[in-house]
N, C-alpha and C positions, 0 to 999 in steps of 0.2 A: 441706704441703698445707692450712697452716692461711692462708699466704699465698697461694697461689693462691684458695682462699676469698675472702679479703678484694680479693681485687683484681677477684675477680668479680663481689662486691657493690657494687664502686665502678663500675666500667666497664659492666655489661651495661646499667643504667638510661639512663647515658649515651649509649651506641649505640641503644638504643630512642628516646629523646627527639630523636636527631637525625636519626631516620626515612630514613635513607641506608642502611641495611642496615651490612654488616662484615663481620669474620671475627676470630673469637679463638684463639690457639694457644696449648695447655696443653701444657708438656713433662714426660713420663712417663719410662718407660725400657722398654729392649728386655727386660727381667725380667718385661713381661709378656707377651709372646710365648712364653716357652720354661719349662722346669721347670728352678727354681733352688729347692733343698733347705734346709731350719733346719740352722743351726748349734748349735741350742738355747742360744744366748746373748742373743737377742731384737735385735739389731741388726741381723741381714739379715731378720728378721720383722718388722719395723716399715719398713725400706725397701720390704719387698715389698708390704705394706700399703699402705704411703703410695702407692706407685705405680700399684697397683692403683686406689685411692682417686680419683687423677686422670683413671682414664677413666670412673668413674662422676659425677665431677662434669662430664665433658663432656658425655657421655651426658644426664644433668639438663637443664642449662643448653642443649645443641642442642635438644632437645625443644621447650622454652621458648621458645627465641629463633629460630626456625626462622619460625615466623608475621611475624617482623619482619625477615627476609631478612639473619640474622646468621646466619654459619656459625661451628662452635663444634668443633674439632679437637684429637687431641692426637698429638703426633709423638713417635716412641721410639728415640732413639738407645743408642747401646752405649758403650762404656766411652770415656769423654773423660778425658784426664790434667786433673784438677782438684786442689785440694788435698786432696778429700776420698780420693785412692786414690793421690796421687803424694807420699808421704810416707812416715817411716820404720817408724811401725808397720804400714800396709798390707805393705808390702814383706815386714816379718818375719814377719807373720802369713800372706804367701801362702807362705811357705816353709815355714813348720809347717804349712799346711794344704795340699799341692798337689793331693791328690785332690779336694778341694773345689772349689779354682781352676780345675782342669779340666772343670768342670761346666758353667763358665760359657761356655766355648768352644763 
């Protein structure tokens, strides 16, 4: 979330100054479109909050930059095999929490 905000702070003024319009695409998550519950350890809570906040940033910047013909959108991918999930810890956690894992499907 901080990285997205920092990037917007640096790039939005450049796009405005160029005067040619443009597009900014922010990566959120499919978690924003479905019901994912907490497991009370803070990890999923922080993830959910950050991904919903990406949508909030998009809305704020889209409203501000529209007059400059700059679109701001989010896209919401689902599970992607990255080191965040493709690791031994996550595999073990998934085996220990099968009910939670099926709530993502």
